[in-house]
C-alpha positions in Angstrom: 119.9 108.4 92.4 120.3 108.2 96.2 121.6 110.7 98.7 122.9 109.3 101.9 123.1 111.4 105.0 124.7 110.1 108.0 125.4 111.2 111.5 127.2 108.5 113.9 124.8 105.3 113.2 121.9 107.0 111.8 121.3 107.0 108.0 118.7 108.6 105.9 118.7 107.7 102.1 117.0 110.0 100.1 115.3 109.5 96.5 114.9 112.8 94.5 113.7 110.7 91.7 110.7 109.1 93.4 109.0 112.1 94.8 111.5 113.3 96.8 110.9 110.6 99.2 113.2 109.0 101.9 114.1 105.1 100.2 115.9 104.3 103.7 115.9 105.4 107.5 117.6 103.3 110.1 120.0 103.5 112.8 122.6 100.8 112.1 120.9 97.6 111.1 117.7 98.5 112.7 115.2 99.8 110.4 113.0 102.7 111.5 111.0 103.0 108.4 110.0 100.0 106.0 110.0 100.4 102.0 106.1 99.8 101.3 105.6 103.3 99.7 105.3 103.7 95.9 108.6 102.6 94.0 109.8 101.3 97.3 110.4 104.4 99.3 109.9 104.8 103.4 108.2 108.3 103.2 106.6 110.7 100.4 105.4 114.0 100.7 101.7 114.8 100.2 101.0 118.7 98.7 99.5 120.9 97.9 96.6 118.8 99.1 96.8 115.8 101.7 95.2 112.5 100.9 92.3 112.7 98.8 90.0 115.4 97.3 86.5 114.2 97.4 85.5 113.8 93.5 87.9 116.3 92.6 86.2 119.2 94.0 88.3 121.4 95.7 86.2 124.4 97.8 87.6 127.1 99.9 85.2 130.2 101.1 83.0 130.9 98.0 85.5 129.4 95.3 85.9 126.1 94.0 88.0 124.2 91.1 87.7 120.8 90.1 91.2 118.6 89.7 91.3 115.4 87.9 92.3 112.0 89.1 96.1 111.5 89.2 96.1 107.6 89.6 94.0 105.3 88.2 93.7 103.1 90.8 92.3 105.6 93.2 88.9 107.0 92.6 89.9 110.4 94.0 92.6 113.0 93.3 95.3 111.5 96.0 98.3 112.8 97.7 99.1 115.9 95.7 101.5 116.6 92.6 104.9 115.7 93.9 105.0 112.3 95.1 105.3 110.6 91.5 107.5 113.5 90.0 111.3 113.9 90.0 112.8 116.4 92.5 115.8 118.6 92.2 118.6 118.6 94.5 119.2 122.3 95.9 122.1 121.7 98.6 123.8 118.5 100.0 126.3 117.6 102.6 126.9 114.6 104.9 124.3 115.6 107.2 121.8 117.9 105.0 119.9 118.1 101.7 117.6 120.3 100.4 115.1 119.1 97.6 112.9 121.2 95.4 109.8 120.6 92.9 108.8 123.9 91.0 105.7 123.2 88.5 103.8 125.8 85.9 100.1 125.6 86.2 98.4 122.5 84.7 95.3 120.5 84.8 96.8 118.8 88.2 97.2 122.0 90.1 95.7 125.3 88.0 97.9 128.0 90.4 101.2 128.9 88.4 104.8 129.0 90.1 104.0 126.3 92.9 107.4 125.5 94.7 107.5 122.6 97.2 110.5 122.4 99.4 111.8 119.6 101.6 115.0 120.1 104.0 116.6 117.3 105.6 118.9 117.4 108.5 120.5 114.6 110.6 121.8 115.2 114.4 122.4 112.5 116.7 119.6 110.5 116.8 117.3 112.9 114.9 115.8 113.2 111.4 114.5 116.7 110.9 112.4 117.4 108.1 110.9 120.7 107.1 108.5 120.7 104.2 107.1 124.3 102.6 105.1 125.5 100.0 105.3 128.8 98.0 103.8 129.8 94.8 103.9 132.6 92.2 100.9 132.9 91.0 98.7 136.5 91.5 95.7 134.3 93.0 95.4 133.4 96.6 96.0 129.6 96.8 95.0 127.1 99.1 97.4 124.8 100.5 97.8 121.7 102.7 100.8 119.3 103.3 101.3 116.4 104.7 103.9 113.3 105.1 103.3 109.7 104.2 105.9 107.3 106.3 105.7 103.7 106.5 106.8 102.0 109.6 107.5 98.4 110.3 104.4 96.7 112.6 107.0 94.3 114.2 105.0 94.3 117.8 105.0 98.6 117.7 103.2 100.1 120.2 101.8 103.9 119.3 100.8 106.6 122.0 99.7 109.7 121.5 96.7 111.9 122.3 93.9 112.7 119.9 90.3 113.8 120.6 88.3 112.4 117.5 88.1 109.7 114.9 86.2 110.1 111.6 84.4 107.3 110.1 84.6 107.1 106.2 82.7 106.4 103.3 84.3 105.7 100.1 87.6 106.7 101.2 86.2 110.3 102.3 86.3 111.4 106.3 82.3 111.5 106.6 81.3 111.8 110.5 83.4 112.1 113.7 83.1 109.6 116.2 83.9 108.1 119.5 86.0 105.0 119.4 87.8 102.8 121.9 90.7 103.3 119.8 91.4 106.6 121.0 91.5 105.8 124.6 93.8 103.0 123.3 96.1 105.5 121.6 96.3 107.7 124.6 97.5 104.5 127.0 99.6 102.8 124.1 97.9 100.6 121.2 99.6 97.8 119.6 99.1 98.3 115.8 98.8 94.7 114.8 95.5 94.6 117.0 93.9 97.2 114.6 92.4 97.7 111.2 92.3 101.6 110.7 92.2 104.0 107.9 91.1 106.9 109.5 91.7 110.5 110.2 92.1 111.3 113.9 91.8 115.1 114.9 92.4 116.9 118.3 96.3 115.5 118.1 98.8 117.7 119.8 101.5 117.4 117.3 103.5 114.4 119.4 103.4 110.5 118.7 105.5 107.6 120.2 106.3 104.5 118.3 107.5 101.8 120.6 109.1 98.5 119.7 110.5 96.4 122.2 113.9 97.4 122.1 113.9 101.2 120.5 111.3 103.6 119.8 110.9 106.5 117.9 109.3 109.8 118.9 107.6 112.0 116.4 107.3 115.8 116.9 105.8 118.5 114.8 106.5 122.4 114.8 104.2 124.2 115.0 102.0 121.2 116.4 99.8 119.5 113.6 96.0 118.8 114.7 95.5 116.1 112.1 96.8 112.9 112.0 95.9 109.8 109.4 96.5 106.5 110.8 96.8 103.5 108.4 97.1 99.9 109.5 96.3 97.3 106.9 96.2 94.0 108.1 98.6 91.4 107.0 101.0 94.0 105.2 103.9 94.2 107.5 103.5 98.0 108.1 101.6 101.1 109.1 101.6 104.4 108.5 101.1 107.7 110.8 100.7 111.0 108.6 101.1 114.3 110.1 99.0 116.8 108.2 98.0 120.1 108.0 93.9 119.5 107.2 91.6 116.7 107.0 91.8 114.8 103.9 88.3 115.4 101.7 88.7 119.0 100.6 89.4 122.5 101.7 86.3 123.4 103.2 86.2 120.6 105.5 85.4 121.6 109.1 87.6 119.8 110.8 90.7 120.8 109.1 90.6 123.8 106.5 93.3 124.4 104.1 95.6 127.1 104.4 95.3 130.2 102.1 98.3 131.8 101.0 99.3 134.9 98.7 102.1 135.0 96.2 105.1 134.7 97.8 104.3 133.7 101.2 105.5 130.3 102.4 103.4 127.8 104.5 105.1 124.6 105.8 106.1 122.8 109.0 108.9 120.6 110.9 108.8 117.1 111.5 111.6 115.4 114.1 111.6 111.9 114.1 113.9 111.0 117.3 115.1 107.6 117.9 116.1 106.0 121.0 117.5 102.4 122.1 115.0 101.1 125.1 113.9 98.2 126.7 109.7 98.2 127.0 109.2 97.1 130.5 105.1 96.7 130.3 105.3 93.4 128.4 103.4 94.6 125.5 
C-alpha cells in the first residue's frame, strides 16, 4: 500500500509496509529522492539506534546490553528495528499522514513498549518530517534517531558546515581527522568527485543540495550535530543522513545517545524545502 500526499506539484508517496519509508518524493517530474533503498524506498527511518552498533555492544553510563545482528549482510546490528517492519497508519489526509510502529521487548530491543512515530506534512515546496520515540518500560532507555534518504547524484553539489570527519575501521567511526572534504563542503562539494561513507560532526543542522536547475534545503530542528555522508562510486545516488548520535554505540564521545524515562518523548523534525534555481557558478 502506498499513501500519496500532494500539495500543488509536490508529491510524497509513503510506504507503511516498507519500514514506514518514503517511496517517492518529487516536484512534478523532478525526482528529489531516488529509489535506491531497501525494497526500492527513497528514505527510511533509523531508530532506536543509528547506523551500526559496534559488535552489538550498546553502552550508556555504567550499563551495557548486547544486540544481535539484524541483517545477515552486515557485520554489526544496523539501522534499528523499524526499517524492515510494517508500520501502522494512524492518520491520513491529502497533505498529512502519521505512521507508527509499536513493539514489545525482544532480543533486537530489550525495552518494552517502544513506539516510533513519523509525522509527514506537505506545504507549498516543503516536506516536513517529525520522527519521535517513546517507550513504556520502567527502565530508562537509550535512544538515537536518524533519517536515511537517498538523493540522485546528477551533478549534485552539497553545501554544509561541519567541523570534523571521522575515519572508520570495519564500518565503525574510529578517529576524528581533518580532511579537505570539510572545506569543500563549506563552499560546495561536487558529490560525484568523492567516495565517502563517514560520520561528520559539528554540523549546524542545515544542508543544501544543489542541482543545475533546482535545489533542496535540509533543516533539522532542533539542529542535529551529526550527519552521515555516504557517496558510493558508480551507483547513481548519495545519502545525507541527519542523526542524533554517532554510529558505533551509545558511549561514543562525539555523539552520546539520549536517555529517556518511561513516557518521555525524544525526536526531531526535518524540513526538505524545494526550489527551482539556475546554478550560476558553472559547477
